[in-house]
DOVO-59283 format. One record per residue (C-alpha): residue number from 1; x, y, z. Coordinates in steps of 0.5 Angstrom, whole numbers, always signed. Example, Ala and Ser with C-alpha at 12.3 -4.5 7.8 and 13.67 -1.06 7.14 Angstrom:
<atoms>
num_xx_yy_zz
1_+25_-9_+16
2_+27_-2_+14
</atoms>
This chain:
<atoms>
num_xx_yy_zz
1_+0_+0_+0
2_+3_+6_-2
3_+4_+12_+4
4_+0_+18_+5
5_+4_+24_+1
6_+5_+31_+4
7_+3_+34_-2
8_-1_+33_-9
9_-4_+38_-14
10_-10_+34_-13
11_-14_+30_-8
12_-19_+25_-10
13_-23_+22_-4
14_-27_+15_-7
15_-25_+10_-11
16_-32_+8_-14
17_-34_+8_-21
18_-33_+16_-21
19_-27_+17_-18
20_-23_+12_-22
21_-25_+15_-28
22_-24_+22_-26
23_-17_+20_-23
24_-16_+17_-31
25_-19_+23_-35
26_-15_+28_-30
27_-8_+24_-32
28_-10_+24_-40
29_-12_+31_-40
30_-5_+32_-37
31_-5_+33_-30
32_+1_+30_-26
33_+1_+29_-18
34_-6_+26_-17
35_-7_+23_-11
36_-14_+18_-10
37_-16_+15_-3
38_-21_+11_+0
39_-23_+8_+6
40_-24_+1_+3
41_-20_-4_+1
42_-19_-4_-7
43_-21_-6_-12
44_-29_-6_-9
45_-27_-1_-3
46_-35_-2_+0
47_-38_+4_-4
48_-44_+3_-9
49_-41_+1_-14
50_-38_-6_-11
51_-46_-8_-11
52_-50_-4_-17
53_-53_-8_-22
54_-49_-5_-27
55_-54_-6_-33
56_-54_+1_-37
57_-61_+3_-42
58_-58_+9_-46
59_-65_+13_-47
60_-67_+19_-42
61_-72_+24_-43
62_-66_+29_-41
63_-60_+30_-46
64_-55_+32_-42
65_-56_+25_-38
66_-57_+20_-45
67_-50_+25_-48
68_-47_+22_-41
69_-49_+15_-42
70_-47_+15_-49
71_-40_+17_-47
72_-40_+12_-42
73_-42_+7_-45
74_-36_+8_-51
75_-31_+8_-46
76_-33_+2_-43
77_-33_-1_-50
78_-26_+1_-51
79_-24_-2_-44
80_-28_-8_-46
81_-32_-9_-40
82_-38_-9_-43
83_-43_-14_-45
84_-49_-12_-51
85_-56_-16_-49
86_-61_-12_-51
87_-67_-9_-46
88_-74_-9_-46
89_-78_-4_-42
90_-85_-7_-41
91_-92_-4_-41
92_-98_-6_-38
93_-102_-2_-38
94_-104_+4_-45
95_-102_+9_-41
96_-95_+6_-40
97_-96_+5_-47
98_-97_+12_-49
99_-90_+14_-44
100_-86_+8_-49
101_-89_+13_-55
102_-85_+18_-52
103_-80_+15_-50
104_-79_+13_-57
105_-79_+20_-59
106_-73_+21_-54
107_-69_+15_-58
108_-70_+19_-64
109_-69_+26_-62
110_-62_+23_-59
111_-61_+18_-65
112_-61_+12_-61
113_-64_+6_-64
114_-71_+3_-61
115_-77_+0_-63
116_-84_+0_-61
117_-85_-8_-61
118_-91_-13_-59
119_-91_-18_-53
120_-89_-24_-57
121_-83_-20_-60
122_-81_-20_-53
123_-82_-27_-51
124_-78_-30_-58
125_-72_-26_-54
126_-74_-28_-46
127_-78_-35_-47
128_-79_-35_-40
129_-84_-29_-39
130_-91_-29_-39
131_-94_-25_-45
132_-101_-25_-41
133_-99_-20_-36
134_-97_-14_-41
135_-99_-11_-48
136_-93_-8_-51
137_-86_-6_-50
138_-81_-2_-52
139_-74_-5_-55
140_-67_-2_-54
141_-62_-7_-57
142_-56_-3_-55
143_-57_-4_-48
144_-51_-8_-43
145_-48_-10_-37
146_-41_-7_-35
147_-36_-10_-30
148_-35_-4_-27
149_-30_-5_-22
150_-26_-8_-28
151_-26_-1_-31
152_-25_+2_-24
153_-18_-3_-24
154_-17_-1_-31
155_-17_+7_-30
156_-13_+7_-24
157_-8_+3_-27
158_-8_+8_-34
159_-7_+14_-29
160_-1_+10_-26
161_+2_+8_-32
162_+3_+16_-34
163_+7_+17_-27
164_+1_+21_-25
165_-3_+18_-20
166_-1_+15_-13
167_-7_+11_-10
168_-8_+10_-2
169_-13_+5_+0
170_-15_+4_+8
171_-14_+11_+9
172_-21_+16_+13
173_-22_+22_+11
174_-21_+26_+18
175_-22_+33_+16
176_-22_+38_+10
177_-19_+44_+12
178_-21_+51_+8
179_-18_+58_+10
180_-21_+65_+8
181_-27_+67_+10
182_-33_+68_+6
183_-33_+69_-2
184_-25_+67_-1
185_-25_+61_+2
186_-19_+56_+0
187_-19_+48_+0
188_-11_+48_+3
189_-11_+41_+6
190_-14_+33_+7
191_-13_+30_+14
192_-14_+22_+14
193_-12_+17_+19
194_-6_+15_+15
195_-2_+22_+15
196_-5_+29_+12
197_-4_+32_+4
198_-3_+40_+2
199_-7_+41_-4
200_-9_+45_-10
201_-14_+41_-11
202_-20_+37_-7
203_-25_+33_-11
204_-31_+30_-6
205_-33_+23_-11
206_-35_+20_-5
207_-42_+18_-7
208_-47_+16_-1
209_-42_+19_+4
210_-40_+26_+0
211_-46_+30_+5
212_-41_+27_+10
213_-34_+30_+8
214_-38_+37_+4
215_-40_+38_+12
216_-32_+38_+14
217_-31_+44_+10
218_-37_+48_+11
219_-41_+46_+4
220_-47_+43_+3
221_-48_+37_-2
222_-55_+35_-2
223_-56_+28_-4
224_-59_+23_+1
225_-57_+15_+2
226_-63_+12_-1
227_-64_+4_-1
228_-65_+0_-7
229_-68_-7_-6
230_-65_-13_-10
231_-65_-21_-10
232_-62_-26_-13
233_-65_-32_-15
234_-62_-39_-17
235_-60_-43_-19
236_-65_-42_-25
237_-65_-49_-30
238_-66_-45_-36
239_-60_-40_-35
240_-55_-46_-32
241_-53_-47_-39
242_-52_-41_-42
243_-45_-38_-43
244_-41_-32_-39
245_-46_-27_-34
246_-52_-25_-39
247_-54_-28_-45
248_-62_-26_-45
249_-64_-19_-45
250_-66_-15_-39
251_-73_-13_-37
252_-76_-7_-33
253_-83_-9_-31
254_-84_-1_-31
255_-91_-1_-29
256_-89_-5_-22
257_-83_-1_-22
258_-78_-7_-22
259_-73_-10_-27
260_-71_-18_-28
261_-64_-19_-30
262_-60_-25_-32
263_-53_-26_-27
264_-50_-32_-30
265_-55_-38_-28
266_-59_-33_-23
267_-64_-28_-24
268_-64_-21_-21
269_-70_-18_-19
270_-69_-10_-16
271_-75_-6_-14
272_-77_+1_-14
273_-84_+1_-12
274_-82_+0_-4
275_-83_+4_+1
276_-77_+10_+0
277_-72_+8_+5
278_-67_+13_+7
279_-61_+15_+11
280_-56_+20_+14
281_-49_+19_+11
282_-47_+18_+19
283_-52_+13_+20
284_-48_+8_+15
285_-44_+3_+18
286_-37_+3_+18
287_-33_-2_+14
288_-32_-6_+21
289_-38_-6_+23
290_-42_-8_+15
291_-43_-15_+15
292_-43_-15_+7
293_-40_-8_+6
294_-43_-1_+8
295_-48_+0_+2
296_-50_-7_+3
297_-56_-6_+9
298_-60_-12_+12
299_-65_-14_+7
300_-72_-13_+10
301_-76_-18_+6
302_-83_-15_+8
303_-82_-8_+3
304_-80_-13_-3
305_-86_-19_-1
306_-91_-15_-6
307_-86_-14_-12
308_-83_-21_-11
309_-91_-23_-12
310_-91_-19_-19
311_-84_-21_-21
312_-86_-29_-20
313_-93_-28_-25
314_-88_-25_-30
315_-84_-31_-30
316_-87_-36_-26
317_-83_-41_-29
318_-76_-39_-29
319_-77_-36_-21
320_-81_-42_-19
321_-77_-46_-22
322_-75_-53_-17
323_-68_-52_-13
324_-69_-44_-15
325_-68_-40_-8
326_-67_-33_-6
327_-59_-33_-7
328_-57_-26_-4
329_-62_-21_-1
330_-59_-13_+0
331_-62_-6_+1
332_-56_-3_-3
333_-56_+5_-2
334_-55_+9_-8
335_-55_+17_-8
336_-61_+21_-9
337_-62_+29_-10
338_-68_+33_-10
339_-69_+35_-17
340_-66_+27_-20
341_-59_+31_-23
342_-52_+30_-20
343_-48_+35_-17
344_-42_+36_-21
345_-37_+42_-21
346_-33_+47_-16
347_-37_+49_-9
348_-36_+55_-5
349_-30_+53_-3
350_-25_+55_-8
351_-21_+49_-10
352_-26_+44_-7
353_-30_+41_-13
354_-35_+35_-12
355_-38_+29_-17
356_-43_+26_-14
357_-50_+22_-14
358_-47_+19_-20
359_-50_+11_-22
360_-47_+7_-26
361_-49_+9_-33
362_-46_+16_-33
363_-40_+15_-29
364_-34_+15_-34
365_-38_+20_-38
366_-38_+25_-33
367_-31_+24_-30
368_-28_+26_-36
369_-34_+32_-36
370_-32_+34_-29
371_-24_+33_-32
372_-25_+37_-38
373_-29_+42_-33
374_-23_+43_-28
375_-17_+42_-33
376_-20_+48_-38
377_-26_+50_-36
378_-31_+48_-40
379_-33_+40_-41
380_-35_+37_-48
381_-41_+35_-46
382_-46_+41_-42
383_-47_+39_-35
384_-50_+46_-33
385_-57_+42_-30
386_-52_+39_-26
387_-48_+44_-23
388_-47_+45_-16
389_-48_+51_-16
390_-55_+51_-18
391_-57_+50_-11
392_-60_+56_-7
393_-60_+56_+0
394_-67_+52_+3
395_-64_+46_-3
396_-58_+45_+1
397_-62_+42_+8
398_-63_+35_+9
399_-70_+36_+10
400_-71_+39_+4
401_-67_+34_+1
402_-71_+28_+4
403_-78_+31_+3
404_-76_+31_-5
405_-72_+24_-5
406_-78_+21_-1
407_-84_+23_-6
408_-79_+22_-13
409_-76_+14_-10
410_-83_+12_-13
411_-82_+16_-20
412_-76_+13_-22
413_-80_+7_-26
414_-86_+13_-26
415_-89_+16_-31
416_-87_+24_-30
417_-90_+29_-34
418_-85_+34_-36
419_-89_+40_-33
420_-90_+36_-26
421_-90_+40_-20
422_-87_+37_-13
423_-91_+37_-7
424_-86_+36_-2
425_-84_+42_+2
426_-88_+47_-1
427_-90_+55_+1
428_-81_+57_+2
429_-81_+63_-1
430_-87_+67_-2
431_-87_+74_-5
432_-91_+80_-1
433_-96_+79_-7
434_-98_+72_-5
435_-104_+73_+0
436_-108_+77_-6
437_-105_+72_-12
438_-108_+66_-7
439_-115_+70_-7
440_-115_+71_-14
441_-114_+64_-15
442_-107_+63_-17
443_-105_+56_-19
444_-97_+56_-16
445_-92_+52_-19
446_-85_+52_-16
447_-79_+55_-18
448_-73_+54_-13
449_-77_+54_-7
450_-82_+60_-10
451_-88_+59_-11
452_-90_+63_-17
453_-97_+64_-20
454_-98_+60_-27
455_-105_+63_-28
456_-111_+65_-25
457_-117_+62_-24
458_-120_+69_-23
459_-119_+70_-31
460_-123_+63_-33
461_-129_+67_-35
462_-124_+71_-41
463_-123_+63_-43
464_-131_+64_-46
465_-129_+71_-49
466_-123_+69_-53
467_-127_+62_-56
468_-123_+58_-59
469_-117_+62_-59
470_-114_+60_-53
471_-113_+54_-57
472_-116_+49_-52
473_-112_+42_-52
474_-117_+35_-52
475_-112_+30_-51
476_-111_+30_-43
477_-103_+29_-43
478_-102_+36_-48
479_-107_+39_-42
480_-105_+36_-36
481_-100_+41_-32
482_-103_+47_-37
483_-110_+51_-37
484_-113_+54_-43
485_-113_+60_-39
486_-107_+61_-40
487_-108_+63_-47
488_-114_+67_-45
489_-108_+72_-40
490_-104_+72_-47
491_-109_+74_-51
492_-112_+80_-45
493_-105_+82_-44
494_-103_+83_-52
495_-110_+86_-52
496_-110_+91_-46
497_-104_+89_-41
498_-102_+85_-36
499_-98_+85_-29
500_-93_+79_-28
501_-90_+77_-21
502_-82_+76_-22
503_-80_+76_-15
504_-76_+69_-17
505_-70_+73_-21
506_-64_+74_-18
507_-61_+80_-18
508_-54_+82_-15
509_-51_+88_-15
510_-43_+89_-18
511_-41_+95_-14
512_-34_+99_-14
513_-28_+101_-18
514_-27_+95_-21
515_-35_+94_-22
516_-34_+96_-31
517_-28_+91_-31
518_-32_+85_-28
519_-38_+86_-32
520_-34_+87_-39
521_-29_+81_-38
522_-36_+77_-36
523_-41_+79_-42
524_-41_+79_-49
525_-44_+86_-50
526_-42_+93_-49
527_-43_+94_-42
528_-39_+101_-42
529_-45_+105_-43
530_-49_+111_-40
531_-52_+110_-33
532_-59_+108_-34
533_-58_+104_-40
534_-60_+97_-40
535_-56_+92_-43
536_-59_+85_-45
537_-53_+80_-45
538_-50_+73_-47
539_-45_+70_-42
540_-40_+66_-45
541_-35_+60_-43
542_-28_+60_-46
543_-30_+56_-52
544_-36_+61_-53
545_-41_+56_-51
546_-47_+59_-47
547_-46_+60_-39
548_-52_+64_-39
549_-56_+70_-42
550_-58_+76_-37
551_-59_+83_-36
552_-55_+88_-33
553_-57_+95_-31
554_-52_+101_-30
555_-54_+105_-24
556_-48_+109_-24
557_-41_+110_-25
558_-39_+104_-21
559_-46_+100_-20
560_-49_+95_-25
561_-54_+91_-22
562_-55_+84_-26
563_-62_+81_-27
564_-63_+73_-29
565_-67_+67_-28
566_-68_+64_-21
567_-67_+57_-24
568_-60_+58_-26
569_-59_+64_-22
570_-55_+62_-16
571_-49_+58_-21
572_-49_+65_-25
573_-48_+69_-19
574_-41_+64_-18
575_-40_+66_-25
576_-40_+73_-23
577_-37_+73_-17
578_-31_+68_-20
579_-30_+73_-25
580_-30_+80_-21
581_-24_+85_-22
582_-19_+87_-16
583_-24_+93_-13
584_-30_+90_-14
585_-36_+87_-10
586_-42_+83_-11
587_-48_+84_-6
588_-54_+79_-7
589_-61_+83_-7
590_-65_+77_-8
591_-68_+77_-2
592_-69_+84_-2
593_-72_+87_-8
594_-79_+84_-11
595_-80_+85_-19
596_-86_+86_-22
597_-88_+87_-29
598_-93_+91_-33
599_-94_+90_-40
600_-99_+91_-46
601_-101_+96_-50
602_-104_+100_-44
603_-98_+99_-40
604_-96_+107_-41
605_-103_+109_-39
606_-103_+105_-33
607_-96_+107_-31
608_-98_+114_-32
609_-104_+115_-28
610_-99_+113_-22
611_-93_+117_-24
612_-92_+124_-25
613_-85_+122_-28
614_-84_+122_-35
615_-86_+115_-38
616_-88_+117_-45
617_-84_+114_-50
618_-79_+120_-52
619_-78_+121_-45
620_-77_+114_-43
621_-73_+110_-49
622_-72_+102_-49
623_-67_+99_-46
624_-66_+105_-41
625_-68_+105_-33
626_-69_+110_-28
627_-72_+111_-21
628_-80_+113_-21
629_-85_+115_-15
630_-91_+111_-16
631_-97_+113_-12
632_-98_+110_-6
633_-92_+106_-6
634_-87_+109_+0
635_-81_+107_-4
636_-77_+109_-10
637_-78_+104_-16
638_-73_+102_-20
639_-76_+102_-28
640_-73_+98_-33
641_-76_+99_-40
642_-75_+92_-43
643_-79_+86_-45
644_-79_+78_-45
645_-86_+78_-47
646_-86_+82_-53
647_-90_+89_-51
648_-89_+95_-49
649_-88_+96_-41
650_-83_+96_-35
651_-80_+91_-31
652_-81_+95_-25
653_-76_+93_-18
654_-78_+95_-11
655_-76_+93_-4
656_-80_+87_-1
657_-83_+91_+4
658_-87_+95_-2
659_-88_+90_-7
660_-95_+89_-4
661_-97_+96_-4
662_-94_+96_-12
663_-98_+91_-14
664_-105_+93_-12
665_-103_+100_-15
666_-102_+96_-21
667_-108_+92_-21
668_-113_+98_-18
669_-110_+103_-23
670_-110_+97_-30
671_-117_+95_-29
672_-121_+101_-32
673_-116_+99_-38
674_-117_+91_-37
675_-111_+90_-35
676_-111_+83_-32
677_-106_+79_-27
678_-103_+74_-31
679_-98_+68_-29
680_-92_+65_-32
681_-95_+60_-37
682_-95_+67_-41
683_-88_+70_-39
684_-85_+64_-40
685_-88_+60_-46
686_-93_+64_-49
687_-91_+71_-49
688_-84_+69_-51
689_-84_+63_-56
690_-89_+67_-61
691_-83_+72_-61
692_-78_+68_-62
693_-74_+69_-56
694_-69_+64_-54
695_-69_+61_-46
696_-62_+59_-43
697_-63_+52_-41
698_-67_+50_-48
699_-64_+54_-53
700_-58_+56_-50
701_-53_+52_-48
702_-45_+51_-47
703_-45_+47_-54
704_-49_+52_-57
705_-44_+58_-60
706_-48_+66_-61
707_-47_+64_-69
708_-52_+59_-68
709_-56_+61_-64
710_-58_+68_-68
711_-55_+73_-62
712_-50_+76_-66
713_-49_+83_-65
714_-47_+88_-71
715_-40_+89_-68
716_-36_+86_-63
717_-33_+90_-57
718_-26_+92_-56
719_-26_+90_-49
720_-23_+83_-48
721_-29_+78_-45
722_-29_+71_-43
723_-31_+67_-50
724_-29_+73_-55
725_-24_+69_-60
726_-29_+63_-59
727_-34_+68_-61
728_-30_+72_-66
729_-28_+65_-70
730_-36_+63_-70
731_-37_+70_-73
732_-32_+69_-79
733_-34_+61_-80
734_-41_+65_-81
735_-38_+69_-87
736_-34_+63_-90
737_-40_+59_-90
738_-44_+58_-85
739_-46_+55_-78
740_-46_+47_-77
741_-53_+49_-74
742_-58_+54_-74
743_-63_+55_-69
744_-70_+56_-73
745_-78_+58_-71
746_-83_+53_-73
747_-91_+52_-74
748_-95_+46_-73
749_-99_+46_-80
750_-104_+40_-77
751_-105_+38_-71
752_-110_+32_-73
753_-107_+25_-70
754_-109_+19_-73
755_-115_+18_-68
756_-118_+25_-70
757_-116_+28_-64
758_-111_+34_-64
759_-105_+33_-61
760_-99_+39_-58
761_-92_+38_-57
762_-89_+39_-50
763_-82_+40_-52
764_-76_+34_-54
765_-80_+31_-60
766_-76_+30_-66
767_-75_+34_-73
768_-75_+29_-79
769_-76_+30_-86
770_-84_+30_-88
771_-83_+23_-90
772_-80_+22_-83
773_-73_+20_-85
774_-68_+22_-79
775_-64_+30_-81
776_-57_+30_-77
777_-53_+38_-77
778_-46_+40_-78
779_-44_+37_-71
780_-47_+31_-71
781_-54_+31_-67
782_-60_+31_-69
783_-65_+36_-69
784_-71_+36_-63
785_-76_+41_-60
786_-72_+45_-55
787_-78_+49_-53
788_-85_+48_-55
789_-91_+53_-54
790_-98_+56_-56
791_-98_+63_-59
792_-105_+66_-58
793_-103_+71_-63
794_-102_+67_-68
795_-106_+62_-67
796_-101_+57_-68
797_-96_+52_-64
798_-90_+54_-64
799_-83_+50_-64
800_-77_+51_-64
801_-70_+47_-66
802_-64_+47_-68
803_-63_+45_-76
804_-59_+43_-81
805_-56_+50_-86
806_-60_+46_-91
807_-66_+45_-88
808_-66_+52_-85
809_-70_+55_-90
810_-76_+59_-89
811_-82_+56_-92
812_-78_+50_-91
813_-83_+43_-89
814_-81_+38_-85
815_-85_+34_-79
816_-85_+33_-72
817_-85_+26_-69
818_-90_+26_-63
819_-92_+20_-59
820_-90_+16_-66
821_-95_+20_-70
822_-91_+25_-76
823_-95_+33_-76
824_-92_+37_-81
825_-89_+43_-79
826_-86_+49_-84
827_-80_+54_-82
828_-82_+61_-81
829_-75_+64_-79
830_-69_+62_-78
831_-66_+68_-74
832_-68_+72_-69
833_-74_+75_-73
834_-80_+74_-70
835_-86_+71_-72
836_-91_+75_-68
837_-90_+83_-69
838_-83_+83_-73
839_-82_+90_-73
840_-82_+91_-66
841_-87_+97_-66
842_-91_+94_-60
843_-86_+95_-56
844_-85_+102_-57
</atoms>
């Protein structure tokens, strides 16, 4: 065993699939002086990697997770530790078959081979399955199993062969030393029971123990250990003569939340149907205390009995064969997070990174992505949805994580709608207008703890007023978590005005002598503008991909205000903090300030009735901001002339203590002008999509360039900024042949399904030729719908997608595949020109 060295460039804590992948990819990218430590013995130190069932289904509704999985499979295949078996997801109900049709959409969108099959097809490949138990299935021939322990050994050995890695097993971490205060904390040392290591970088890749290690450094790693039950039945006569570990396809019995997976002469049965069994990291037994391994807990038979009975119904001759018995049964621990995504990236402590809540199927891909991020500042696969910086303070609380994990565990194989809301741990953040909104029948959706009205039942009468213009949805799935009131509110805003609560915005001020330098080097747009100007700008990484898009207001010579969305706001905060120039400070104002939007053709009349300040077109121009006085509000209101819904109006910023007064003043003054309260369903979807406005996390991500998104500026500012070189190169490529892909807006020509019911896409569906042939862009990606939604002003359902340049022509006729049916679409825009009000006359 190697001794603990006194210093290292990087210490990776953990020797599971993630830690092993990470040390190899760091070494492959040129880092040396890496130390890997684990409290267990190798090759199986006792974590989740050692007991996982190790099969991989490649299709996920998340492109990020699918890409990480696909990259992991390629790495496993290159190491010759992957056995392709094929796999089925079977459906016992028509509702599940509809979900499998949706899974086919994802498979086509991500370019993964799959098909829907009947029970007879399944039985051909799995002869011991009972076809009367299910009605159909989803077949993916590239499903397989992996020897994760062997893969980890190979990756460790590769790093060691390069002279880059020292491996220290059987060494327990006892502390993580951090120096500095507040925003300037930095990791300096790892303490172990075998000696201490001074380090420039430390990565916590410790699976279910990660929160415990995070506590040592004063950071929160919001995951919880959770039990997944699994048994192994055998020997099964039907499997005894088979060669190798697996011969038959894996079966996921989706409606019973179970899977059946051959392992030699045994059949493993795993369950996600039992009651959620969550633990604290501190309660996981030590290696000495554990009967098997620390993450293999004693089996609780009573939790598994119902699922075992269902498995017997599906495979009675196999699981009930004479001589077959339960030979192995565990409550295996795995990691769950509050939103189901991994936890990756640098924490609030500089140099302290996290790679946690990762399963076998995406382990090597995640290891590569985090290594690339650490070494060069960005990864080939955009992992922004997994960024640890995404979490707001309350999301780090263990009680919150457990509440959400308790709710979501049984949804692991569940049918989860894209807009589905959590029911647990709600009401954490309420705007000052909450009581008023509740009285108006607000239907609240939650975003990072904020309760946001998505629509108001008080506006239900507008549905009858606008009739078929609200574009009603007949199919329950399309209409789930949606209401025609949203479209009615949209039309009322376009006709008169709407008042929108935007308190979930994240707001932070950058001030001091270095404030201008800070925003200049972080933002693509020119920020050296007169005081009172508002700047809409992309924020890029070094390769020119999007880190964010947001607005910046110049409030003074040495003061700027950054306003960004709540969902990604904390990651934006960290990015700006990390790029602060000397003599600049960042102050988070999110909890101090509320934002209310007022938009529509009557917006100026409404605001003018409440203020003596000049809000005329000449007196208050677009993309300007200044403080105004509003009747009934005992505080100045910062008004910003900007719009994300494509109509005349303002964002109004006011201290939280005065927000309710401003809200009531706007609603009261607005009544005589026909104004109504309007929900986020309009702000986030209908208003923006008919204007073709891009959204970060949908159209804008780290794998897309500004030019591909159609957002390049007339000229490039002289000041340097992150991503400038790549941005300039993309502009030059545009002049010399065009980009590899182009963001386009399309409208659906006919919604009529084969059953006669009109269907409405929700996002994520593949774009194909009219006859259903796949198309591919210059990056090798299949086009898919990045955003979908009603455009009531146009009477159309609008889709946005990146298309190959040869297909990105106005009027081009294509198709979208939705639930395994093709619907005709036509390209309406190949740049940022809006389908609605293309000259932006309404905003003036």
